[in-house]
N, CA, C and O atoms as CSV, one atom per row, in Angstrom:
chain,resi,resn,atom,element,x,y,z
A,1,UNK,N,N,0.845,-1.187,0.000
A,1,UNK,CA,C,0.000,0.000,0.000
A,1,UNK,C,C,0.888,1.247,0.000
A,1,UNK,O,O,1.905,1.299,0.692
A,2,UNK,N,N,0.488,2.245,-0.785
A,2,UNK,CA,C,1.278,3.483,-0.901
A,2,UNK,C,C,1.068,4.378,0.303
A,2,UNK,O,O,-0.058,4.549,0.770
A,3,UNK,N,N,2.120,4.931,0.792
A,3,UNK,CA,C,2.037,5.958,1.824
A,3,UNK,C,C,1.766,7.287,1.131
A,3,UNK,O,O,2.034,7.438,-0.061
A,4,UNK,N,N,1.238,8.244,1.877
A,4,UNK,CA,C,0.863,9.525,1.264
A,4,UNK,C,C,2.061,10.246,0.659
A,4,UNK,O,O,1.920,10.896,-0.377
A,5,UNK,N,N,3.247,10.148,1.282
A,5,UNK,CA,C,4.420,10.830,0.719
A,5,UNK,C,C,4.827,10.215,-0.614
A,5,UNK,O,O,5.273,10.924,-1.516
A,6,UNK,N,N,4.676,8.906,-0.740
A,6,UNK,CA,C,4.995,8.248,-2.002
A,6,UNK,C,C,3.978,8.648,-3.060
A,6,UNK,O,O,4.342,8.953,-4.196
A,7,UNK,N,N,2.708,8.647,-2.688
A,7,UNK,CA,C,1.660,9.056,-3.622
A,7,UNK,C,C,1.894,10.491,-4.056
A,7,UNK,O,O,1.769,10.813,-5.237
A,8,UNK,N,N,2.234,11.356,-3.107
A,8,UNK,CA,C,2.496,12.761,-3.413
A,8,UNK,C,C,3.629,12.893,-4.419
A,8,UNK,O,O,3.545,13.703,-5.342
A,9,UNK,N,N,4.694,12.102,-4.253
A,9,UNK,CA,C,5.836,12.220,-5.155
A,9,UNK,C,C,5.546,11.652,-6.531
A,9,UNK,O,O,6.260,11.952,-7.488
A,10,UNK,N,N,4.510,10.836,-6.645
A,10,UNK,CA,C,4.161,10.236,-7.935
A,10,UNK,C,C,3.123,11.050,-8.701
A,10,UNK,O,O,2.750,10.674,-9.813
A,11,UNK,N,N,2.656,12.141,-8.138
A,11,UNK,CA,C,1.709,12.980,-8.858
A,11,UNK,C,C,2.361,13.477,-10.139
A,11,UNK,O,O,3.552,13.785,-10.147
A,12,UNK,N,N,1.589,13.561,-11.230
A,12,UNK,CA,C,2.180,13.992,-12.511
A,12,UNK,C,C,2.965,15.297,-12.410
A,12,UNK,O,O,4.044,15.414,-12.991
A,13,UNK,N,N,2.436,16.276,-11.680
A,13,UNK,CA,C,3.150,17.552,-11.547
A,13,UNK,C,C,4.535,17.329,-10.957
A,13,UNK,O,O,5.513,17.895,-11.447
A,14,UNK,N,N,4.632,16.518,-9.919
A,14,UNK,CA,C,5.922,16.278,-9.265
A,14,UNK,C,C,6.878,15.509,-10.162
A,14,UNK,O,O,8.087,15.737,-10.128
A,15,UNK,N,N,6.339,14.600,-10.965
A,15,UNK,CA,C,7.176,13.853,-11.904
A,15,UNK,C,C,7.762,14.809,-12.938
A,15,UNK,O,O,8.955,14.751,-13.233
A,16,UNK,N,N,6.918,15.696,-13.494
A,16,UNK,CA,C,7.400,16.661,-14.484
A,16,UNK,C,C,8.405,17.634,-13.870
A,16,UNK,O,O,9.417,17.955,-14.493
A,17,UNK,N,N,8.134,18.098,-12.662
A,17,UNK,CA,C,9.051,19.031,-11.997
A,17,UNK,C,C,10.398,18.354,-11.750
A,17,UNK,O,O,11.444,18.960,-11.982
A,18,UNK,N,N,10.383,17.125,-11.288
A,18,UNK,CA,C,11.631,16.387,-11.093
A,18,UNK,C,C,12.393,16.205,-12.393
A,18,UNK,O,O,13.616,16.336,-12.431
A,19,UNK,N,N,11.666,15.902,-13.454
A,19,UNK,CA,C,12.291,15.746,-14.767
A,19,UNK,C,C,12.915,17.063,-15.225
A,19,UNK,O,O,14.015,17.074,-15.776
A,20,UNK,N,N,12.207,18.173,-14.994
A,20,UNK,CA,C,12.739,19.483,-15.383
A,20,UNK,C,C,14.015,19.811,-14.612
A,20,UNK,O,O,14.967,20.332,-15.193
A,21,UNK,N,N,14.050,19.514,-13.311
A,21,UNK,CA,C,15.268,19.748,-12.526
A,21,UNK,C,C,16.423,18.926,-13.080
A,21,UNK,O,O,17.535,19.431,-13.233
A,22,UNK,N,N,16.157,17.659,-13.379
A,22,UNK,CA,C,17.212,16.800,-13.937
A,22,UNK,C,C,17.697,17.326,-15.282
A,22,UNK,O,O,18.896,17.312,-15.563
A,23,UNK,N,N,16.773,17.786,-16.107
A,23,UNK,CA,C,17.137,18.319,-17.423
A,23,UNK,C,C,17.955,19.594,-17.296
A,23,UNK,O,O,18.904,19.802,-18.053
A,24,UNK,N,N,17.593,20.452,-16.340
A,24,UNK,CA,C,18.377,21.669,-16.116
A,24,UNK,C,C,19.794,21.336,-15.654
A,24,UNK,O,O,20.753,21.983,-16.074
A,25,UNK,N,N,19.927,20.331,-14.794
A,25,UNK,CA,C,21.269,19.901,-14.362
A,25,UNK,C,C,22.079,19.416,-15.556
A,25,UNK,O,O,23.263,19.732,-15.679
A,26,UNK,N,N,21.442,18.651,-16.433
A,26,UNK,CA,C,22.130,18.171,-17.642
A,26,UNK,C,C,22.568,19.332,-18.512
A,26,UNK,O,O,23.684,19.344,-19.032
A,27,UNK,N,N,21.687,20.308,-18.669
A,27,UNK,CA,C,22.009,21.472,-19.492
A,27,UNK,C,C,23.181,22.250,-18.895
A,27,UNK,O,O,24.060,22.705,-19.627
A,28,UNK,N,N,23.197,22.405,-17.575
A,28,UNK,CA,C,24.308,23.111,-16.922
A,28,UNK,C,C,25.629,22.374,-17.116
A,28,UNK,O,O,26.669,22.999,-17.323
A,29,UNK,N,N,25.587,21.049,-17.047
A,29,UNK,CA,C,26.815,20.272,-17.292
A,29,UNK,C,C,27.287,20.465,-18.731
A,29,UNK,O,O,28.484,20.600,-18.984
A,30,UNK,N,N,26.350,20.477,-19.663
A,30,UNK,CA,C,26.710,20.668,-21.072
A,30,UNK,C,C,27.304,22.051,-21.311
A,30,UNK,O,O,28.167,22.215,-22.173
A,31,UNK,N,N,26.847,23.047,-20.552
A,31,UNK,CA,C,27.330,24.411,-20.740
A,31,UNK,C,C,28.809,24.547,-20.377
A,31,UNK,O,O,29.461,25.513,-20.773
A,32,UNK,N,N,29.328,23.593,-19.635
A,32,UNK,CA,C,30.750,23.614,-19.280
A,32,UNK,C,C,31.635,23.163,-20.434
A,32,UNK,O,O,32.847,23.382,-20.414
A,33,UNK,N,N,31.036,22.537,-21.434
A,33,UNK,CA,C,31.781,22.020,-22.578
A,33,UNK,C,C,31.077,22.453,-23.868
A,33,UNK,O,O,30.099,21.825,-24.272
A,34,UNK,N,N,31.563,23.519,-24.521
A,34,UNK,CA,C,30.888,24.048,-25.713
A,34,UNK,C,C,30.646,23.011,-26.810
A,34,UNK,O,O,29.630,23.061,-27.503
A,35,UNK,N,N,31.574,22.082,-26.965
A,35,UNK,CA,C,31.404,21.053,-28.001
A,35,UNK,C,C,30.216,20.136,-27.681
A,35,UNK,O,O,29.408,19.817,-28.553
A,36,UNK,N,N,30.132,19.723,-26.418
A,36,UNK,CA,C,29.001,18.896,-25.992
A,36,UNK,C,C,27.695,19.675,-26.053
A,36,UNK,O,O,26.659,19.135,-26.442
A,37,UNK,N,N,27.747,20.942,-25.670
A,37,UNK,CA,C,26.554,21.782,-25.704
A,37,UNK,C,C,26.007,21.870,-27.121
A,37,UNK,O,O,24.798,21.783,-27.337
A,38,UNK,N,N,26.902,22.041,-28.076
A,38,UNK,CA,C,26.478,22.135,-29.468
A,38,UNK,C,C,25.862,20.821,-29.949
A,38,UNK,O,O,24.889,20.820,-30.704
A,39,UNK,N,N,26.433,19.716,-29.508
A,39,UNK,CA,C,25.985,18.407,-29.974
A,39,UNK,C,C,24.719,17.923,-29.258
A,39,UNK,O,O,23.836,17.350,-29.896
A,40,UNK,N,N,24.621,18.145,-27.947
A,40,UNK,CA,C,23.534,17.581,-27.144
A,40,UNK,C,C,22.535,18.607,-26.615
A,40,UNK,O,O,21.460,18.241,-26.142
A,41,UNK,N,N,22.885,19.884,-26.692
A,41,UNK,CA,C,22.065,20.919,-26.069
A,41,UNK,C,C,20.651,21.007,-26.604
A,41,UNK,O,O,19.711,21.177,-25.828
A,42,UNK,N,N,20.478,20.897,-27.912
A,42,UNK,CA,C,19.135,20.998,-28.487
A,42,UNK,C,C,18.234,19.859,-28.036
A,42,UNK,O,O,17.030,20.048,-27.861
A,43,UNK,N,N,18.811,18.682,-27.847
A,43,UNK,CA,C,18.031,17.534,-27.372
A,43,UNK,C,C,17.497,17.806,-25.964
A,43,UNK,O,O,16.323,17.567,-25.680
A,44,UNK,N,N,18.364,18.304,-25.096
A,44,UNK,CA,C,17.953,18.608,-23.721
A,44,UNK,C,C,16.922,19.737,-23.721
A,44,UNK,O,O,15.942,19.680,-22.978
A,45,UNK,N,N,17.135,20.758,-24.545
A,45,UNK,CA,C,16.174,21.861,-24.630
A,45,UNK,C,C,14.814,21.349,-25.091
A,45,UNK,O,O,13.787,21.756,-24.547
A,46,UNK,N,N,14.790,20.464,-26.083
A,46,UNK,CA,C,13.522,19.903,-26.554
A,46,UNK,C,C,12.821,19.104,-25.461
A,46,UNK,O,O,11.595,19.139,-25.355
A,47,UNK,N,N,13.591,18.388,-24.651
A,47,UNK,CA,C,13.004,17.647,-23.530
A,47,UNK,C,C,12.360,18.609,-22.532
A,47,UNK,O,O,11.285,18.331,-22.001
A,48,UNK,N,N,13.015,19.729,-22.283
A,48,UNK,CA,C,12.460,20.736,-21.373
A,48,UNK,C,C,11.181,21.321,-21.959
A,48,UNK,O,O,10.184,21.459,-21.249
A,49,UNK,N,N,11.196,21.667,-23.245
A,49,UNK,CA,C,9.987,22.206,-23.879
A,49,UNK,C,C,8.832,21.211,-23.789
A,49,UNK,O,O,7.703,21.595,-23.484
A,50,UNK,N,N,9.110,19.944,-24.053
A,50,UNK,CA,C,8.056,18.929,-24.001
A,50,UNK,C,C,7.471,18.801,-22.601
A,50,UNK,O,O,6.254,18.710,-22.442
A,51,UNK,N,N,8.327,18.794,-21.593
A,51,UNK,CA,C,7.842,18.693,-20.215
A,51,UNK,C,C,7.032,19.929,-19.834
A,51,UNK,O,O,5.990,19.813,-19.190
A,52,UNK,N,N,7.505,21.112,-20.228
A,52,UNK,CA,C,6.771,22.346,-19.915
A,52,UNK,C,C,5.408,22.367,-20.600
A,52,UNK,O,O,4.446,22.899,-20.046
A,53,UNK,N,N,5.317,21.799,-21.791
A,53,UNK,CA,C,4.042,21.814,-22.510
A,53,UNK,C,C,3.031,20.845,-21.902
A,53,UNK,O,O,1.842,20.923,-22.210
A,54,UNK,N,N,3.488,19.937,-21.045
A,54,UNK,CA,C,2.581,18.984,-20.400
A,54,UNK,C,C,2.340,19.294,-18.925
A,54,UNK,O,O,1.443,18.717,-18.310
A,55,UNK,N,N,3.127,20.194,-18.357
A,55,UNK,CA,C,3.013,20.505,-16.932
A,55,UNK,C,C,1.764,21.337,-16.676
A,55,UNK,O,O,1.580,22.405,-17.260
A,56,UNK,N,N,0.918,20.834,-15.801
A,56,UNK,CA,C,-0.262,21.581,-15.369
A,56,UNK,C,C,-0.056,21.984,-13.919
A,56,UNK,O,O,0.432,21.201,-13.104
A,57,UNK,N,N,-0.428,23.195,-13.616
A,57,UNK,CA,C,-0.196,23.744,-12.286
A,57,UNK,C,C,-1.442,24.487,-11.843
A,57,UNK,O,O,-2.021,25.261,-12.605
A,58,UNK,N,N,-1.846,24.248,-10.611
A,58,UNK,CA,C,-2.973,24.979,-10.036
A,58,UNK,C,C,-2.420,26.107,-9.176
A,58,UNK,O,O,-1.315,26.015,-8.642
A,59,UNK,N,N,-3.198,27.163,-9.054
A,59,UNK,CA,C,-2.749,28.338,-8.297
A,59,UNK,C,C,-2.286,27.962,-6.889
A,59,UNK,O,O,-1.296,28.505,-6.399
A,60,UNK,N,N,-2.989,27.043,-6.242
A,60,UNK,CA,C,-2.629,26.689,-4.865
A,60,UNK,C,C,-1.361,25.840,-4.786
A,60,UNK,O,O,-0.845,25.606,-3.693
A,61,UNK,N,N,-0.860,25.382,-5.917
A,61,UNK,CA,C,0.346,24.555,-5.928
A,61,UNK,C,C,1.609,25.337,-6.276
A,61,UNK,O,O,2.634,24.732,-6.592
A,62,UNK,N,N,1.558,26.649,-6.226
A,62,UNK,CA,C,2.732,27.461,-6.557
A,62,UNK,C,C,3.666,27.506,-5.351
A,62,UNK,O,O,3.548,28.378,-4.490
A,63,UNK,N,N,4.573,26.572,-5.305
A,63,UNK,CA,C,5.484,26.433,-4.173
A,63,UNK,C,C,6.776,27.206,-4.421
A,63,UNK,O,O,7.032,27.692,-5.522
A,64,UNK,N,N,7.577,27.305,-3.367
A,64,UNK,CA,C,8.901,27.945,-3.498
A,64,UNK,C,C,9.758,27.193,-4.506
A,64,UNK,O,O,10.528,27.795,-5.253
A,65,UNK,N,N,9.616,25.857,-4.519
A,65,UNK,CA,C,10.400,25.055,-5.462
A,65,UNK,C,C,10.046,25.409,-6.907
A,65,UNK,O,O,10.926,25.480,-7.765
A,66,UNK,N,N,8.766,25.630,-7.171
A,66,UNK,CA,C,8.358,25.990,-8.533
A,66,UNK,C,C,8.848,27.380,-8.910
A,66,UNK,O,O,9.222,27.614,-10.060
A,67,UNK,N,N,8.851,28.298,-7.961
A,67,UNK,CA,C,9.399,29.632,-8.228
A,67,UNK,C,C,10.893,29.532,-8.553
A,67,UNK,O,O,11.381,30.172,-9.485
A,68,UNK,N,N,11.601,28.726,-7.776
A,68,UNK,CA,C,13.026,28.525,-8.022
A,68,UNK,C,C,13.252,27.856,-9.381
A,68,UNK,O,O,14.185,28.210,-10.101
A,69,UNK,N,N,12.409,26.905,-9.724
A,69,UNK,CA,C,12.515,26.249,-11.027
A,69,UNK,C,C,12.348,27.267,-12.152
A,69,UNK,O,O,13.097,27.243,-13.129
A,70,UNK,N,N,11.378,28.154,-12.018
A,70,UNK,CA,C,11.184,29.201,-13.035
A,70,UNK,C,C,12.408,30.108,-13.128
A,70,UNK,O,O,12.817,30.483,-14.226
A,71,UNK,N,N,12.994,30.464,-11.986
A,71,UNK,CA,C,14.216,31.286,-11.990
A,71,UNK,C,C,15.350,30.567,-12.717
A,71,UNK,O,O,16.056,31.160,-13.532
A,72,UNK,N,N,15.509,29.301,-12.415
A,72,UNK,CA,C,16.575,28.517,-13.045
A,72,UNK,C,C,16.339,28.372,-14.548
A,72,UNK,O,O,17.287,28.408,-15.332
A,73,UNK,N,N,15.089,28.210,-14.946
A,73,UNK,CA,C,14.780,28.131,-16.376
A,73,UNK,C,C,15.134,29.438,-17.076
A,73,UNK,O,O,15.710,29.427,-18.164
A,74,UNK,N,N,14.791,30.563,-16.454
A,74,UNK,CA,C,15.146,31.862,-17.038
A,74,UNK,C,C,16.659,32.034,-17.109
A,74,UNK,O,O,17.185,32.486,-18.126
A,75,UNK,N,N,17.357,31.676,-16.041
A,75,UNK,CA,C,18.823,31.770,-16.060
A,75,UNK,C,C,19.408,30.927,-17.185
A,75,UNK,O,O,20.341,31.347,-17.869
A,76,UNK,N,N,18.853,29.737,-17.369
A,76,UNK,CA,C,19.342,28.858,-18.437
A,76,UNK,C,C,19.088,29.478,-19.810
A,76,UNK,O,O,19.913,29.345,-20.714
A,77,UNK,N,N,17.958,30.149,-19.968
A,77,UNK,CA,C,17.656,30.823,-21.240
A,77,UNK,C,C,18.632,31.960,-21.495
A,77,UNK,O,O,19.020,32.206,-22.637
A,78,UNK,N,N,19.028,32.650,-20.436
A,78,UNK,CA,C,19.859,33.843,-20.576
A,78,UNK,C,C,21.346,33.521,-20.639
A,78,UNK,O,O,22.161,34.418,-20.856
A,79,UNK,N,N,21.711,32.258,-20.455
A,79,UNK,CA,C,23.112,31.855,-20.614
A,79,UNK,C,C,23.505,32.095,-22.069
A,79,UNK,O,O,22.738,31.780,-22.979
A,80,UNK,N,N,24.683,32.647,-22.288
A,80,UNK,CA,C,25.084,33.168,-23.600
A,80,UNK,C,C,24.838,32.228,-24.775
A,80,UNK,O,O,24.267,32.655,-25.779
A,81,UNK,N,N,25.238,30.995,-24.689
A,81,UNK,CA,C,25.087,30.092,-25.838
A,81,UNK,C,C,24.062,28.996,-25.586
A,81,UNK,O,O,24.176,27.893,-26.120
A,82,UNK,N,N,23.077,29.302,-24.779
A,82,UNK,CA,C,22.079,28.306,-24.417
A,82,UNK,C,C,21.160,27.974,-25.587
A,82,UNK,O,O,20.740,28.866,-26.323
A,83,UNK,N,N,20.849,26.697,-25.757
A,83,UNK,CA,C,19.868,26.319,-26.773
A,83,UNK,C,C,18.435,26.554,-26.292
A,83,UNK,O,O,17.492,26.477,-27.080
A,84,UNK,N,N,18.275,26.841,-25.003
A,84,UNK,CA,C,16.959,27.071,-24.424
A,84,UNK,C,C,16.546,28.513,-24.683
A,84,UNK,O,O,17.289,29.441,-24.366
A,85,UNK,N,N,15.373,28.701,-25.254
A,85,UNK,CA,C,14.890,30.030,-25.624
A,85,UNK,C,C,13.656,30.406,-24.807
A,85,UNK,O,O,12.698,29.642,-24.687
A,86,UNK,N,N,13.720,31.594,-24.262
A,86,UNK,CA,C,12.631,32.115,-23.442
A,86,UNK,C,C,11.306,32.128,-24.208
A,86,UNK,O,O,10.268,31.753,-23.664
A,87,UNK,N,N,11.344,32.561,-25.471
A,87,UNK,CA,C,10.125,32.651,-26.278
A,87,UNK,C,C,9.492,31.275,-26.464
A,87,UNK,O,O,8.270,31.133,-26.428
A,88,UNK,N,N,10.324,30.283,-26.658
A,88,UNK,CA,C,9.797,28.929,-26.864
A,88,UNK,C,C,9.223,28.371,-25.566
A,88,UNK,O,O,8.207,27.677,-25.587
A,89,UNK,N,N,9.868,28.671,-24.433
A,89,UNK,CA,C,9.312,28.253,-23.140
A,89,UNK,C,C,7.930,28.861,-22.938
A,89,UNK,O,O,6.989,28.181,-22.530
A,90,UNK,N,N,7.827,30.149,-23.230
A,90,UNK,CA,C,6.535,30.824,-23.081
A,90,UNK,C,C,5.481,30.207,-23.992
A,90,UNK,O,O,4.331,30.039,-23.586
A,91,UNK,N,N,5.862,29.872,-25.212
A,91,UNK,CA,C,4.888,29.281,-26.129
A,91,UNK,C,C,4.406,27.923,-25.617
A,91,UNK,O,O,3.280,27.521,-25.907
A,92,UNK,N,N,5.239,27.217,-24.865
A,92,UNK,CA,C,4.822,25.941,-24.273
A,92,UNK,C,C,3.770,26.145,-23.188
A,92,UNK,O,O,2.990,25.239,-22.893
A,93,UNK,N,N,3.752,27.332,-22.600
A,93,UNK,CA,C,2.803,27.624,-21.525
A,93,UNK,C,C,1.526,28.279,-22.026
A,93,UNK,O,O,0.569,28.426,-21.265
A,94,UNK,N,N,1.495,28.670,-23.278
A,94,UNK,CA,C,0.315,29.334,-23.834
A,94,UNK,C,C,-0.686,28.289,-24.312
A,94,UNK,O,O,-0.813,28.019,-25.506
A,95,UNK,N,N,-1.382,27.718,-23.358
A,95,UNK,CA,C,-2.387,26.710,-23.667
A,95,UNK,C,C,-3.434,26.715,-22.568
A,95,UNK,O,O,-3.213,27.223,-21.468
A,96,UNK,N,N,-4.556,26.147,-22.891
A,96,UNK,CA,C,-5.643,26.088,-21.922
A,96,UNK,C,C,-5.192,25.287,-20.700
A,96,UNK,O,O,-4.574,24.231,-20.833
A,97,UNK,N,N,-5.500,25.786,-19.543
A,97,UNK,CA,C,-5.167,25.075,-18.319
A,97,UNK,C,C,-3.797,25.374,-17.751
A,97,UNK,O,O,-3.417,24.792,-16.735
A,98,UNK,N,N,-3.046,26.261,-18.374
A,98,UNK,CA,C,-1.712,26.551,-17.833
A,98,UNK,C,C,-1.583,28.009,-17.403
A,98,UNK,O,O,-0.480,28.553,-17.366
A,99,UNK,N,N,-2.699,28.635,-17.082
A,99,UNK,CA,C,-2.675,30.042,-16.670
A,99,UNK,C,C,-1.841,30.245,-15.406
A,99,UNK,O,O,-1.117,31.233,-15.290
A,100,UNK,N,N,-1.943,29.311,-14.462
A,100,UNK,CA,C,-1.194,29.451,-13.209
A,100,UNK,C,C,0.309,29.363,-13.464
A,100,UNK,O,O,1.085,30.114,-12.874
A,101,UNK,N,N,0.714,28.457,-14.334
A,101,UNK,CA,C,2.134,28.322,-14.662
A,101,UNK,C,C,2.646,29.571,-15.369
A,101,UNK,O,O,3.726,30.068,-15.051
A,102,UNK,N,N,1.890,30.067,-16.304
A,102,UNK,CA,C,2.272,31.281,-17.026
A,102,UNK,C,C,2.343,32.474,-16.075
A,102,UNK,O,O,3.251,33.300,-16.176
A,103,UNK,N,N,1.393,32.561,-15.160
A,103,UNK,CA,C,1.384,33.637,-14.171
A,103,UNK,C,C,2.619,33.563,-13.267
A,103,UNK,O,O,3.262,34.579,-12.999
A,104,UNK,N,N,2.940,32.371,-12.807
A,104,UNK,CA,C,4.119,32.186,-11.959
A,104,UNK,C,C,5.389,32.556,-12.713
A,104,UNK,O,O,6.241,33.269,-12.182
A,105,UNK,N,N,5.522,32.082,-13.934
A,105,UNK,CA,C,6.700,32.372,-14.747
A,105,UNK,C,C,6.815,33.878,-14.979
A,105,UNK,O,O,7.906,34.442,-14.896
A,106,UNK,N,N,5.684,34.524,-15.270
A,106,UNK,CA,C,5.683,35.971,-15.482
A,106,UNK,C,C,6.092,36.744,-14.239
A,106,UNK,O,O,6.842,37.715,-14.333
A,107,UNK,N,N,5.609,36.326,-13.079
A,107,UNK,CA,C,5.972,37.038,-11.848
A,107,UNK,C,C,7.455,36.849,-11.521
A,107,UNK,O,O,8.103,37.770,-11.025
A,108,UNK,N,N,7.986,35.669,-11.796
A,108,UNK,CA,C,9.420,35.440,-11.585
A,108,UNK,C,C,10.233,36.291,-12.557
A,108,UNK,O,O,11.262,36.852,-12.181
A,109,UNK,N,N,9.782,36.387,-13.782
A,109,UNK,CA,C,10.456,37.215,-14.784
A,109,UNK,C,C,10.509,38.673,-14.318
A,109,UNK,O,O,11.553,39.318,-14.405
A,110,UNK,N,N,9.389,39.183,-13.829
A,110,UNK,CA,C,9.327,40.571,-13.353
A,110,UNK,C,C,10.279,40.773,-12.174
A,110,UNK,O,O,10.974,41.787,-12.113
A,111,UNK,N,N,10.321,39.820,-11.236
A,111,UNK,CA,C,11.250,39.907,-10.102
A,111,UNK,C,C,12.696,39.991,-10.575
A,111,UNK,O,O,13.484,40.780,-10.054
A,112,UNK,N,N,13.036,39.176,-11.560
A,112,UNK,CA,C,14.416,39.145,-12.051
A,112,UNK,C,C,14.783,40.421,-12.796
A,112,UNK,O,O,15.957,40.786,-12.846
A,113,UNK,N,N,13.816,41.093,-13.366
A,113,UNK,CA,C,14.083,42.307,-14.135
A,113,UNK,C,C,14.231,43.537,-13.250
A,113,UNK,O,O,14.696,44.577,-13.716
A,114,UNK,N,N,13.844,43.438,-11.985
A,114,UNK,CA,C,13.944,44.593,-11.077
A,114,UNK,C,C,15.376,44.887,-10.734
A,114,UNK,O,O,15.652,45.822,-9.982
């Protein structure tokens, strides 16, 4: 029988968030080696876009971890030779049911621009 903490960690949102963290770590490792970044970076960026396009978030689920994830995604986009593009991330969030995610990402963007 599943315990509540195990069930909580298996929720689709948590699975996608964990995948996004892992993908960001991979992207950061690739950024240390320009040759690897050129060869593998687009694949990792596409994985991030795919996960973002499937992530659903409710307003009450906007945790500190999700805010930090949005900050890290923006930082990854702003890295000089990053294959991750802010515009493409935003387009992944422009869909029905992702208003909370778009709102969170927008508020993090505004904080970073101050």
